[in-house]
C-alpha positions in Angstrom: 0.0 0.0 0.0 1.4 3.4 -0.9 0.9 5.9 1.9 -1.5 8.8 1.2 1.3 11.3 1.8 4.5 10.1 0.2 7.4 11.9 -1.1 10.1 10.8 -3.4 13.6 10.5 -1.9 16.3 10.4 -4.4 19.2 11.0 -2.1 21.7 8.9 -0.2 20.2 9.0 3.3 16.7 8.5 4.7 15.2 11.9 5.6 12.9 12.7 8.5 11.6 16.2 8.6 10.9 16.5 12.3 9.9 20.2 12.2 7.0 19.2 10.1 6.4 15.8 11.7 6.8 14.3 8.2 8.6 11.1 7.4 9.5 10.3 3.9 8.1 6.8 3.1 8.7 6.5 -0.6 12.3 5.8 -1.7 13.2 6.1 -5.4 16.4 4.5 -6.5 18.2 3.0 -9.5 21.6 1.4 -10.1 22.4 4.2 -12.5 21.9 6.7 -9.7 24.4 4.8 -7.6 22.1 5.2 -4.6 20.6 1.7 -4.1 23.1 0.7 -1.3 22.7 3.9 0.8 18.9 3.9 0.3 18.7 0.2 1.5 20.9 1.1 4.5 18.8 4.1 5.3 15.6 2.1 5.1 17.1 -0.6 7.4 18.3 2.0 9.9 15.2 4.2 9.8 13.4 2.4 12.5 10.3 2.2 10.4 8.6 -1.1 9.7 9.7 -2.2 6.2 6.1 -2.5 5.1 5.6 1.2 5.7 8.4 2.2 3.3 7.7 2.0 -0.4 10.9 1.2 -2.3 11.3 1.6 -6.0 14.2 0.7 -8.2 14.6 0.9 -12.0 16.0 -1.5 -14.6 18.2 0.0 -17.4 17.5 -0.7 -21.1 20.8 -2.6 -21.3 19.4 -5.1 -18.9 16.7 -6.2 -21.4 15.7 -9.8 -21.5 14.2 -12.1 -18.9 17.5 -13.5 -17.4 19.2 -10.1 -17.3 16.2 -8.5 -15.7 15.9 -11.2 -13.1 19.7 -10.8 -12.4 19.3 -7.1 -12.0 16.5 -7.5 -9.5 18.6 -10.1 -7.6 21.6 -7.6 -7.6 19.4 -4.8 -6.3 18.2 -7.0 -3.4 21.7 -8.0 -2.6 23.1 -4.5 -2.8 20.3 -2.9 -0.7 20.1 -5.7 1.8 16.3 -5.7 1.5 14.1 -8.8 1.2 11.8 -7.3 -1.5 11.3 -4.4 -3.9 7.8 -2.8 -3.9 8.1 -1.5 -7.5 10.7 -2.4 -10.1 10.2 -0.4 -13.4 12.0 0.1 -16.7 14.2 3.2 -16.9 13.9 5.1 -20.2 10.8 3.3 -21.2 10.4 5.7 -24.1 13.1 3.7 -25.9 11.2 0.5 -25.7 9.5 -1.0 -28.8 6.9 -3.6 -29.4 9.8 -6.1 -29.9 11.2 -5.2 -26.5 7.9 -5.9 -24.7 7.8 -9.3 -26.5 11.0 -10.2 -24.8 9.4 -9.9 -21.4 6.1 -11.6 -22.2 7.9 -14.7 -23.6 10.4 -15.0 -20.7 
């Protein structure tokens, strides 16, 4: 479940805005940002239950194909130290074609 009030954190540390009593609960990362490891660490150290933090990562176009995509997800899990990713999406999806989507549907 995505919290009603969620902000995107695209930084290296988890942020709590105590003055506003606001905790960021959506973390946006990608291997290309080189922030997956610190975001995973920040989530683990935040003190928040994992199910209250919505973690997103992205798969680069160079990781196309079923095996490469699965490998990238496994790498993200290993790098972040998290047990699951809430949302994994394709980075630069504008470059995908009908052929590209066929790769993923045929596995």
